[in-house]
C-alpha positions in Angstrom: -21.9 -17.4 11.9 -18.3 -17.2 11.0 -15.8 -16.0 13.6 -13.4 -13.4 12.1 -13.0 -11.6 8.8 -10.4 -9.0 7.5 -11.2 -5.8 5.7 -8.6 -3.9 3.8 -8.7 -1.2 1.1 -8.1 -1.5 -2.7 -4.6 -0.1 -2.6 -3.3 -3.4 -1.2 -1.6 -5.6 -3.7 -1.2 -9.3 -2.9 2.2 -11.1 -3.8 0.4 -14.3 -3.3 -3.2 -14.1 -4.7 -4.3 -17.6 -3.6 -3.2 -17.4 -0.1 -4.9 -19.4 2.7 -7.7 -17.5 4.2 -8.3 -15.3 1.1 -12.0 -16.0 1.5 -11.9 -14.0 4.8 -10.7 -10.9 3.2 -13.1 -8.2 2.1 -12.2 -5.0 0.2 -13.3 -1.4 0.9 -12.9 0.8 -2.2 -11.0 3.9 -2.1 -12.6 6.2 -4.8 -10.4 7.8 -7.5 -12.0 11.2 -8.3 -10.6 12.4 -11.6 -12.0 15.4 -13.5 -14.6 15.9 -10.6 -16.0 12.4 -11.4 -15.7 9.3 -9.4 -13.9 6.5 -11.3 -15.0 7.6 -14.8 -14.8 4.7 -17.2 -12.4 6.3 -19.6 -9.9 6.8 -16.8 -7.8 3.8 -16.4 -4.2 3.8 -15.2 -2.8 3.7 -18.8 -4.9 6.6 -19.7 -3.7 8.9 -17.0 -1.4 11.7 -18.0 2.1 11.9 -16.3 1.3 15.4 -15.2 -2.0 16.4 -13.5 -3.8 19.7 -13.9 -6.9 21.4 -12.5 -9.1 19.8 -15.1 -8.0 16.3 -14.0 -7.6 17.3 -10.3 -7.0 13.7 -9.1 -8.0 12.9 -5.6 -8.1 9.5 -3.7 -11.1 9.6 -1.3 -11.8 7.1 1.4 -15.3 5.6 2.3 -17.0 7.9 4.8 -17.6 7.1 8.4 -21.2 6.4 7.6 -20.1 4.1 4.7 -17.8 2.1 7.0 -20.5 2.0 9.7 -22.9 0.4 7.2 -20.2 -2.0 5.9 -19.5 -3.1 9.5 -23.2 -3.6 10.2 -23.4 -5.9 7.1 -20.4 -7.8 8.0 -21.6 -8.2 11.5 -24.5 -10.3 10.3 -22.0 -13.0 9.2 -18.9 -12.5 11.5 -18.5 -11.9 15.2 -15.2 -10.2 14.8 -13.5 -7.8 12.3 -9.9 -7.0 11.7 -9.4 -3.8 9.6 -6.0 -3.3 8.1 -5.6 -0.2 5.9 -3.1 2.0 4.2 -1.2 4.6 6.2 -3.2 7.2 7.9 -0.7 9.7 6.7 -1.5 8.9 3.1 -5.3 8.9 3.4 -8.0 9.2 6.1 -9.4 5.6 5.4 -8.0 4.2 8.6 -9.4 7.1 10.8 -12.8 6.8 9.3 -12.9 3.1 9.9 -11.8 3.5 13.5 -14.4 6.1 14.2 -17.0 4.0 12.6 -16.2 1.0 14.6 -16.1 2.9 17.9 -19.6 4.2 17.2 -21.2 0.8 16.8 -22.5 -1.2 19.8 -23.9 -4.2 17.9 -21.8 -6.8 19.6 -19.3 -7.2 16.8 -15.7 -6.8 18.1 -13.9 -4.5 15.6 -10.1 -3.8 15.6 -8.4 -1.4 13.4 -4.7 -1.5 12.4 -2.9 1.5 10.6 -0.3 -0.3 8.5 1.8 2.7 8.0 2.3 1.6 4.4 0.4 0.5 1.3 0.7 -1.6 -1.9 2.5 -4.9 -1.5 3.5 -4.4 2.1 -0.1 -3.8 3.0 -1.0 -6.9 1.0 1.6 -8.9 2.9 0.3 -7.9 6.3 -3.4 -8.8 5.2 -2.1 -12.2 3.9 -0.3 -12.9 7.2 -3.4 -12.1 9.3 -5.6 -14.2 6.9 -3.3 -17.1 7.0 -2.9 -17.0 10.8 -6.7 -16.9 11.2 -7.2 -19.7 8.8 -4.9 -21.7 11.0 -6.8 -21.0 14.2 -5.3 -17.8 15.5 -7.7 -15.5 17.5 -8.4 -11.9 16.7 -5.9 -10.6 19.2 -3.2 -12.9 18.0 -3.8 -12.0 14.3 -3.7 -8.4 15.1 -0.5 -8.8 17.1 1.1 -10.5 14.2 0.2 -7.7 11.8 1.4 -5.0 14.2 4.7 -6.8 14.5 5.2 -6.5 10.7 4.9 -2.7 10.9 8.5 -1.8 12.1 10.4 -4.1 9.6 8.3 -3.0 6.7 10.2 -0.3 4.5 9.4 1.5 1.4 11.3 3.8 -1.1 9.3 5.5 -3.9 10.2 7.4 -7.1 7.4 9.9 -7.8 7.9 12.0 -10.8 4.3 13.0 -10.9 4.5 15.6 -8.2 1.3 17.3 -9.4 -0.5 14.2 -8.3 1.0 14.7 -4.8 -0.1 18.3 -4.9 -3.7 17.6 -5.6 -3.7 14.9 -2.8 -2.3 17.6 -0.4 1.4 16.5 0.0 3.4 19.1 -1.8 2.5 22.7 -2.7 1.8 23.9 -6.2 5.2 25.6 -6.8 7.2 22.5 -5.7 5.1 20.3 -8.0 5.4 22.8 -11.0 9.2 23.2 -10.6 10.0 19.6 -10.0 8.0 18.4 -13.2 9.4 21.2 -15.4 13.0 20.3 -14.5 12.2 16.6 -15.1 13.4 15.5 -11.5 12.8 12.0 -10.3 12.1 12.6 -6.6 12.8 9.9 -4.1 10.6 9.5 -1.1 10.6 7.0 1.9 7.6 6.0 4.1 8.8 7.0 7.6 6.2 5.9 10.1 3.7 6.0 7.4 4.7 9.7 6.3 5.9 10.4 2.9 9.4 11.8 3.3 11.6 13.3 0.5 15.2 12.0 0.6 16.8 12.4 -2.9 16.4 14.0 -6.4 17.5 11.8 -9.4 18.0 12.9 -13.0 17.9 9.6 -14.9 15.9 6.3 -14.8 19.2 4.5 -14.7 19.7 6.2 -11.3 16.6 4.8 -10.0 17.8 1.2 -10.5 21.1 2.0 -8.8 19.4 3.8 -5.9 17.1 0.8 -5.5 20.0 -1.6 -5.5 21.8 0.5 -2.9 18.7 0.6 -0.8 18.5 -3.3 -0.8 22.2 -3.4 0.2 21.4 -1.6 3.5 19.6 -4.8 4.8 21.2 -7.9 6.1 18.2 -10.2 5.8 14.9 -9.8 3.9 11.7 -11.8 3.8 10.3 -10.3 0.7 10.9 -7.7 -1.8 8.2 -6.3 -4.0 8.7 -4.0 -7.0 5.9 -1.6 -8.0 6.1 -0.6 -11.7 4.4 1.9 -14.0 2.7 0.8 -17.1 4.1 3.1 -19.8 7.2 4.9 -18.5 10.7 3.3 -18.0 11.0 1.5 -14.8 13.9 0.0 -12.9 15.4 -3.2 -14.4 13.2 -5.8 -12.7 15.4 -8.7 -13.7 18.5 -7.0 -12.3 16.7 -6.3 -9.0 15.5 -9.8 -8.8 18.8 -11.3 -9.5 20.5 -9.1 -7.0 17.9 -10.0 -4.4 18.3 -13.7 -5.0 22.1 -13.5 -5.0 22.2 -11.3 -1.8 19.3 -13.0 0.0 18.9 -16.5 -1.4 15.8 -17.3 0.7 14.1 -14.0 -0.1 11.0 -14.0 -2.3 10.5 -11.3 -4.9 7.2 -10.1 -6.5 6.5 -7.5 -9.2 3.3 -5.5 -9.3 1.8 -3.0 -11.7 0.4 0.2 -10.3 -3.3 0.1 -9.7 -5.7 3.0 -10.0 -5.8 3.9 -6.3 -2.0 4.2 -6.1 -1.9 6.0 -9.4 -4.4 8.5 -8.3 -2.4 9.1 -5.2 1.2 9.0 -6.5 0.7 9.3 -10.3 1.0 6.7 -13.0 4.7 7.0 -13.4 5.5 6.2 -9.7 7.9 3.3 -9.2 8.5 1.9 -5.6 10.3 -0.9 -3.9 8.6 -2.4 -0.8 10.7 -4.7 1.5 10.2 -6.6 4.6 13.1 -7.2 6.9 13.4 -10.7 8.2 13.1 -11.5 12.0 12.0 -13.9 14.6 9.1 -15.7 12.6 7.4 -16.4 15.9 7.1 -12.7 16.4 6.8 -11.4 12.8 4.5 -13.8 11.2 5.2 -15.9 8.2 5.1 -16.0 4.4 5.2 -18.6 1.7 8.7 -19.3 0.3 
């Protein structure tokens, strides 16, 4: 029997897909309900409309407590310990369901759950850090501590024009979504302690790039910068952001990611985001490939 495995959700995006310990990582699927159906075949990210309506009614649904309980029982047949690292509990109830399921089991398997307070590439980086540390001999407690130490220095800024997607997932009311989309606004949000918080309204896609550049300039030292891009709509200039990052933070790694179905269901397919991890004492904050 193996010692430790890691479980995360499919909103995670990995900047380094072939990281050490990748075989230890299991994925719990958040279900995209679109048009009252779960993951219909015709609904891929590129097919999602920029504006949602009652017919589409997008909603991201977490595995239930019972589904997590069954998953933990199955993993407990092969692993003695499980470390769960999930997207922010303020974005989805995946983390709460996993925690409740873990507390209800008494099968001798040690289960620890971490609320990452983020998603996408930042969640992926946390999972990679845990997997690498376990592959190199860390205990469950040590791996959990390394992940938790990455939560405070992880920041995110998101441009979410598809306010109707936020509405159907319970973040804004119908009037806010309707007015914002009618005016063609480009609202900017941050993740503050895992909570989606509005901070600015932009008018042009050029302003998004400028806002992201100003956001990067707020930091003195960064470990990693990740750009989340939509498939069809204009996105910030990735090359410009990468060049600026390399010039300002020469040792910082940079990755780009295309929005996946769980994130598009939650934020809409036109969402663009920047996820950054501030540098610090590597002995406290974990480590990444450079």
